[in-house]
C-alpha positions, 0 to 999 in steps of 0.5 A, a space after each residue: 520131340 526129337 528122338 535120342 533112338 529112333 522110337 525113343 522120346 528125347 533124354 528131358 533129364 540131368 544127372 546132377 552132382 548130388 546124385 539126383 535126376 532132374 527132369 527139365 519137362 516135370 521138375 520134382 521138388 524131391 529132385 533139388 538140392 542146395 547144394 546143386 544149385 550153389 555148384 552150378 550158379 558159381 560156374 555159370 556166367 552171366 551175360 555169356 562172360 561178356 564182362 570184364 575183369 580177370 574171371 566172369 561175372 557168376 550167377 552166384 555172385 549176382 544172385 548173393 549182390 540181389 539178396 543183399 541189395 534187396 535187404 537193403 531196401 527192404 530191412 524188415 524183410 522176411 526170411 522167406 522173402 530174402 530166400 526168394 530174392 537169393 533164388 529168383 534166377 536159381 533155375 539158371 544151375 541147370 538152363 544156364 545164364 541166357 540173356 534176354 534177346 536168346 529168350 524172345 527169339 526162343 519163344 514162350 517153351 523156354 519161359 515154360 521151362 524155366 517157370 517149371 525150374 522155378 516153381 519146383 525150386 521154390 516148392 522144395 524150399 517151401 516158398 509159393 510157388 508163383 514168384 511174387 512182384 514184390 
């Protein structure tokens, strides 16, 4: 692990706008706030900003669209299922929206970090820690 200072481990946390200190390597559900997620996702561009139009298409917009489409396809979906659809890209509030080719280049470590964040987010909002296949 790289070090910021000689002998010190690399900093692996981020101070969020809520004041919470989120450990990226061992995220706690107690440090996750919906306001941080909403704020972060609203400011993260999908596809590295490679979209047409005057403004980038944000991950927040994408998440709302996915939840709406899910509800159209599964009108009897539970509130938990709808919330899971809405939060499907929630880790990106901290780690950004990395395109799939870059994730492939980075290998398993990136995906591991993303999954740890997803599990913590799910637990924070009383969802099963592992996303369902549905």
